[in-house]
C-alpha positions, 0 to 999 in steps of 0.5 A, a space after each residue: 481533487 474530489 475526496 473519496 472514502 469507503 463506507 465499508 466492504 462489499 462482500 464477495 466483490 472487489 471494492 475499488 476506490 482510487 484514493 481518499 483525502 486525509 487532512 494533514 493538520 498542517 497549514 491547511 494542506 491535505 494528504 491523499 490517504 491510500 485506499 486499497 482494493 479488497 476481495 472478500 467473502 462473508 463468514 457465518 458471523 459476518 466478518 469479511 475474510 479473503 481467500 487465504 488467511 495470514 493472521 487469525 484476526 485483523 485486530 490481534 497482532 500475530 507473532 512473526 519470527 524476525 530474521 537477523 537481516 532485513 531483506 532487500 528487494 529490487 523492484 524493476 519497472 518500465 521506468 527503471 529499477 528501485 532498490 528497497 530495504 524492508 524493515 522486517 525488524 520493525 514490521 514483521 507481519 507486514 513484510 512477511 505478508 508482502 514477501 510470502 503472499 505476493 512477491 514470492 508468488 510473482 503477484 506484482 508482475 505486470 501490475 501498474 502504478 495506478 495512482 500518481 501524485 507528484 506532491 504526495 505519493 505513487 501507489 501500486 500493487 493491485 491492478 493490471 494495465 487495463 485497471 482490472 483488480 487482482 484478487 487479494 489474500 487476507 488483510 494484515 495487522 496494521 503495524 503503523 505504531 512501529 515508530 517509522 514515519 511516512 517520510 520521503 522515500 519510504 514504502 508503506 501499505 495502502 489500506 481502507 481509510 475507514 478500517 485500520 487493519 485492512 491492508 492487503 497487496 497495495 503499497 505506496 512510495 512517499 514522494 514527500 514527507 506525509 506526516 498526516 499518514 503517521 500513526 497518532 493513536 489507536 483510539 480510532 481507525 483514522 488516527 491509526 496511520 499507515 504502516 511504513 515497512 521499507 526505505 528506498 536505497 537506490 532509485 529515488 530518481 526513478 520514483 520522481 520520474 514516475 511521479 512526474 508522469 502526466 496523469 488522467 482520471 479513469 473511472 474511479 481512478 482520479 490520477 492514473 499515468 497516461 502511459 502505464 508504468 508497469 512493474 515487470 518483477 520484484 526480486 529479493 536480492 538479500 
């Protein structure tokens, strides 16, 4: 697979990458690092922002009220349904963004799994069946240092590999243990890791079914299912 990375944001445009490669550091294998598409506009000081601000700064951790009970969602896809518990206690900013800015607005309806790798992960949350990017809201603070690991069956946020605090709408399910995506330190963007914010309760077999789909390269997308796997809707059931 050809390694892909993002040098930076393209202002006033959607930057679509597919997936970059990130070395796992174990046994010479590599784990694809999820990359997100981000719609931005320039500000007077040159910092890219999106059409709606969730946090005042990508680099400043905001305060979000934590609920007594972690939410549970049902993700209904053309391949079956997956029940997921979100870790709002551990990743309050991430879950708040996911629910308030995307799930509750119906954003994910008729979006697809645009990257599928049976040996790593499956990713969704930003593209229509014809691979057109949907507009994002503001990037959120990366809560990868919450102690949660990118183990099989977990749900995590995709981001620009070169910018720690750049996740917007795109997410991925870990099909295997992806230790190379875990938080290491805040010394660099590369070591910051990818924020885990949920866990599959039911439907891991559905994810494995999606991961086993035949794939093809389409433009900047290296591994798209030949038959689109569509998210029909996401419902909060708790």
